[in-house]
C-alpha positions in Angstrom: -1.7 2.5 16.1 -4.0 4.0 13.7 -5.7 1.5 11.2 -3.6 3.1 8.5 -1.7 6.0 7.5 -2.7 7.5 4.2 0.3 9.0 2.3 -1.7 10.5 -0.4 -5.4 11.2 -0.8 -6.5 13.4 -3.9 -8.0 11.3 -6.8 -6.9 13.8 -9.4 -3.4 13.9 -8.5 -0.6 11.9 -10.1 0.4 9.4 -7.5 4.0 8.7 -6.0 3.8 5.0 -7.3 2.2 4.9 -10.8 -0.8 2.4 -9.9 -1.8 1.5 -13.4 1.6 0.5 -14.4 2.4 -1.4 -11.2 -1.1 -3.2 -11.1 -0.6 -4.6 -14.6 3.0 -5.9 -13.6 1.4 -7.4 -10.4 -1.2 -9.0 -12.5 1.5 -10.5 -14.8 3.5 -11.7 -11.8 0.4 -13.4 -10.6 -0.9 -14.8 -14.0 -4.2 -13.3 -12.9 -7.3 -14.1 -14.9 -11.0 -13.5 -14.9 -11.2 -16.2 -12.1 -9.0 -14.4 -9.9 -10.2 -12.9 -6.6 -8.4 -9.7 -5.5 -8.8 -7.9 -2.3 -7.9 -4.1 -2.2 -7.5 -1.7 0.9 -8.7 1.5 -0.4 -9.9 1.8 -4.1 -7.1 2.8 -6.5 -6.9 3.4 -10.2 -4.9 0.2 -10.4 -7.6 -1.8 -8.8 -10.1 -0.2 -11.3 -7.9 -0.9 -14.3 -7.7 -4.6 -13.3 -11.3 -4.8 -12.6 -12.2 -3.4 -16.1 -9.4 -5.2 -18.2 -9.1 -8.5 -16.5 -12.9 -8.9 -15.3 -11.6 -10.5 -12.1 -13.5 -10.2 -8.9 -12.4 -7.1 -6.8 -13.1 -6.6 -3.2 -12.5 -3.2 -1.8 -12.4 -2.8 1.9 -12.3 0.9 3.4 -13.5 2.0 6.7 -14.3 5.6 5.8 -17.9 5.9 4.6 -17.3 9.0 2.5 -14.4 7.3 0.6 -16.3 4.2 0.0 -19.3 6.0 -1.4 -16.9 7.9 -3.7 -15.4 4.7 -4.7 -18.7 3.1 -5.5 -19.6 6.2 -7.7 -16.2 5.9 -9.5 -16.9 2.2 -10.3 -20.3 2.8 -11.6 -19.0 5.7 -13.7 -16.1 3.7 -15.2 -18.0 0.5 -15.9 -16.4 -1.7 -13.3 -19.1 -4.2 -12.6 -17.6 -7.1 -10.6 -16.6 -5.1 -7.6 -17.7 -5.7 -3.9 -17.3 -2.8 -1.4 -17.1 -3.5 2.3 -17.1 -1.1 5.1 -14.3 -2.7 7.1 -10.9 -1.9 8.6 -7.9 -3.8 7.8 -7.8 -5.5 11.2 -11.6 -6.4 10.8 -10.8 -8.1 7.5 -7.8 -9.9 8.9 -9.7 -11.3 11.9 -12.2 -12.9 9.7 -11.7 -16.7 9.0 -13.1 -16.2 5.4 -12.2 -17.0 1.7 -8.7 -16.7 0.6 -7.6 -14.3 -2.2 -5.2 -14.6 -5.3 -4.0 -11.2 -4.5 -3.9 -8.5 -1.8 -3.1 -4.8 -2.8 -2.7 -1.6 -1.1 -1.4 1.4 -2.9 -2.9 4.3 -1.0 -1.9 3.4 2.6 0.8 2.3 4.8 -0.9 -0.4 7.1 1.9 -1.2 9.6 5.5 -2.3 9.8 6.7 -5.0 7.4 6.9 -8.2 9.7 3.6 -7.7 11.3 1.7 -6.7 8.3 3.3 -9.4 6.0 2.3 -12.0 8.5 -1.3 -10.7 8.6 -1.7 -10.3 4.9 -0.3 -13.8 4.1 -3.2 -15.3 6.1 -5.6 -13.7 3.6 -3.8 -15.4 0.6 -4.1 -18.6 -1.2 -0.9 -20.5 -1.7 1.4 -18.7 -4.2 -0.8 -15.5 -4.0 0.7 -12.1 -4.3 0.8 -9.1 -1.7 1.5 -5.6 -3.1 1.5 -2.7 -0.7 3.4 0.2 0.8 5.8 0.2 3.8 8.0 2.9 5.2 11.9 2.1 5.1 14.9 3.7 6.7 17.2 5.7 4.3 20.3 7.7 4.7 21.7 5.4 7.3 24.7 6.8 8.9 23.9 10.5 7.6 22.8 13.3 10.0 19.3 14.2 9.6 15.8 14.2 11.3 15.1 10.7 12.8 12.3 8.6 11.3 10.0 9.6 14.3 7.0 10.6 12.1 7.0 7.1 10.3 7.5 5.2 13.7 4.4 7.1 15.1 2.4 6.4 12.0 3.0 2.7 11.7 4.0 1.8 15.2 7.4 0.7 15.0 10.8 2.2 13.7 11.3 1.6 10.1 13.9 -0.8 8.8 16.4 -0.4 6.1 15.3 -1.9 2.7 17.2 -5.1 3.1 16.2 -5.6 6.6 12.5 -5.0 5.8 12.7 -7.6 3.0 14.5 -10.2 5.2 11.5 -9.5 7.8 8.9 -10.2 5.3 10.8 -13.4 3.9 10.8 -14.8 7.5 6.9 -14.4 7.6 6.7 -16.8 4.5 7.1 -14.6 1.5 9.4 -14.5 -1.6 10.1 -10.9 -2.8 9.3 -10.1 -6.3 9.6 -6.2 -6.3 10.7 -3.3 -4.2 10.4 0.1 -5.7 11.6 3.4 -3.9 11.2 6.9 -5.1 14.5 9.0 -5.1 14.9 12.4 -3.3 13.9 14.5 -6.3 10.9 12.3 -7.1 9.6 12.3 -3.5 10.1 16.1 -3.2 8.2 16.7 -6.3 5.3 14.5 -5.1 5.2 16.3 -1.9 5.0 19.6 -3.4 2.2 18.4 -5.7 0.5 17.1 -2.7 0.9 20.3 -0.6 -1.1 22.2 -3.4 -4.0 19.7 -3.0 -4.5 20.0 0.4 -7.1 22.4 2.2 -5.5 25.5 3.8 -6.9 24.6 7.2 -7.0 21.4 9.3 -9.3 18.8 8.0 -10.1 15.1 9.0 -7.7 12.7 10.5 -6.2 11.4 7.4 -5.7 15.0 5.9 -3.9 16.2 9.2 -1.6 13.0 9.2 -0.7 13.8 5.6 0.0 17.4 6.6 2.1 16.1 9.5 4.1 13.9 6.9 4.9 17.0 4.7 6.1 18.9 7.7 8.4 16.0 8.7 9.9 15.8 5.1 10.3 19.5 5.0 12.0 19.7 8.1 15.2 18.4 7.0 17.2 18.0 3.6 18.2 14.5 4.6 15.0 12.4 5.3 15.8 9.4 7.3 12.4 7.3 6.2 10.3 7.4 3.2 7.6 5.1 1.7 8.4 2.2 -0.6 6.3 -0.2 -2.5 6.6 -4.0 -2.3 5.3 -7.0 -4.3 5.7 -10.4 -2.4 4.7 -14.0 -3.2 3.4 -16.2 -0.6 5.8 -19.2 -0.2 5.3 -22.5 1.6 7.6 -24.4 4.0 10.0 -26.3 1.7 10.0 -23.9 -1.3 13.1 -22.9 -2.8 13.8 -19.2 -2.9 14.1 -17.8 -6.3 16.7 -14.9 -6.4 16.4 -12.2 -9.1 
């Protein structure tokens, strides 16, 4: 399985999930303050906003050297001072027995299936910490359409229905706060904007993966899987599950 699958890349393009709005809600869920320590995989506009408005410490991990340098330049340009950049993959960060964080975020990438991913992220969090990241979920269950083979190959396992994905994450020690999914027209509009930003010829691994995702979506009028965004709170044994 790849270290991550990027489902969007251009910095100038409006994202599928509005990062500034979501990051503000996440900070409110977590009661984050200047003393909070946040880990983000891939530098997002949401992470940039939190660094500047909350003055909290943000650690950004990215294995891509060019992407990391672009992120450093953007942080300098926007005056985000308390940001640490690390050249590291998700698996490398998880393997460390280091400091724990008040929050872990990943807007730009689908890092894996919900159960395995949440179990790994939980170990990066302080008690009651928040995890906010993208997953792939199964949709249009029971209808004809192209199977979710693309997402299965991208994240290493078959996508689950939203309720099944939430259940899998709860069993690894989380309480769900939010699950956001685009509707078909929103997703189609996003992919069309994305198509216009892609170079006409094959590029690097990430760009080629995005191109394959576009082809998968356009191959059917009934997609069987799509990206979703979840916000989860780390729970402890004996905690009562708060339901919406």
